[in-house]
C-alpha positions as CSV (number, residue, x, y, z in Angstrom):
1,M,18.5,-4.0,2.3
2,K,15.1,-4.0,2.4
3,L,12.7,-1.2,0.9
4,I,9.1,-0.6,1.1
5,A,7.2,0.9,-1.5
6,L,3.9,2.4,-0.9
7,N,1.1,4.0,-3.2
8,L,1.7,1.4,-6.0
9,P,-0.6,1.1,-8.5
10,R,-3.4,-1.5,-7.9
11,D,-2.7,-3.3,-11.2
12,F,0.9,-3.3,-10.3
13,G,2.3,-7.0,-10.6
14,E,5.4,-8.4,-8.8
15,K,7.4,-8.4,-12.1
16,D,6.4,-4.7,-12.6
17,L,7.6,-3.9,-9.3
18,E,11.1,-6.2,-10.2
19,E,11.5,-4.3,-13.3
20,L,11.3,-0.7,-11.6
21,F,14.0,-1.6,-8.9
22,T,16.1,-3.3,-11.4
23,A,17.1,-0.2,-13.0
24,H,19.0,0.6,-10.0
25,G,20.8,-2.4,-9.0
26,N,20.3,-6.2,-8.3
27,V,17.1,-7.1,-7.0
28,I,17.3,-10.4,-4.5
29,S,13.3,-10.6,-4.0
30,C,10.2,-8.4,-4.0
31,S,6.8,-9.1,-3.4
32,L,3.7,-7.6,-3.3
33,V,1.1,-7.5,-0.4
34,L,-2.2,-9.0,-1.6
35,D,-5.8,-9.0,-0.1
36,K,-6.4,-12.2,1.1
37,E,-10.1,-12.2,-0.6
38,S,-9.8,-11.1,-3.6
39,G,-6.0,-11.5,-4.2
40,S,-5.4,-7.9,-5.7
41,S,-2.7,-5.9,-4.4
42,K,-2.9,-3.6,-1.3
43,G,-0.7,-1.0,-2.9
44,F,2.2,-2.0,-1.6
45,G,5.1,-4.5,-1.6
46,F,8.7,-4.9,-0.5
47,V,12.1,-4.8,-2.0
48,E,15.3,-6.5,-1.1
49,M,18.4,-5.4,-2.9
50,A,21.8,-6.6,-2.7
51,L,23.9,-3.4,-2.0
52,D,23.1,-0.7,0.4
53,E,24.6,1.9,-2.2
54,E,22.0,0.3,-4.6
55,A,18.9,0.5,-2.1
56,M,19.8,4.2,-1.5
57,A,20.1,5.1,-5.3
58,A,16.2,3.2,-6.0
59,I,15.0,5.7,-2.9
60,E,16.9,8.6,-4.7
61,N,15.8,8.1,-7.8
62,L,12.0,6.5,-7.3
63,H,10.6,8.2,-3.9
64,G,8.1,11.0,-5.1
65,S,8.3,9.6,-8.7
66,K,4.8,8.7,-10.9
67,V,4.2,5.1,-11.3
68,N,1.1,5.6,-13.7
69,K,-0.8,8.2,-12.0
70,N,0.7,7.4,-8.6
71,K,3.3,9.3,-6.7
72,I,5.4,6.5,-5.0
73,R,7.2,6.5,-1.9
74,V,10.0,4.5,-1.1
75,K,11.9,3.9,2.0
76,P,13.8,1.3,4.0
77,A,11.7,-1.4,5.6
78,T,11.9,-1.5,9.1
């Protein structure tokens, strides 16, 4: 299942994103959306998890949690 993570800290890297979700299951892939000009994070990214159950656990545990000072949102990507 593919998820979108919103309101991530701007200094967050793809490795940080992967580590955040790996605590809840097997991450197949993850990618941050980057600004084309500056190369910095736009504050959101996508994570694909192997099992729907793991993805739902990640949503339940991470949605509304704080990462650094940011309250992140996690939901299924459409």
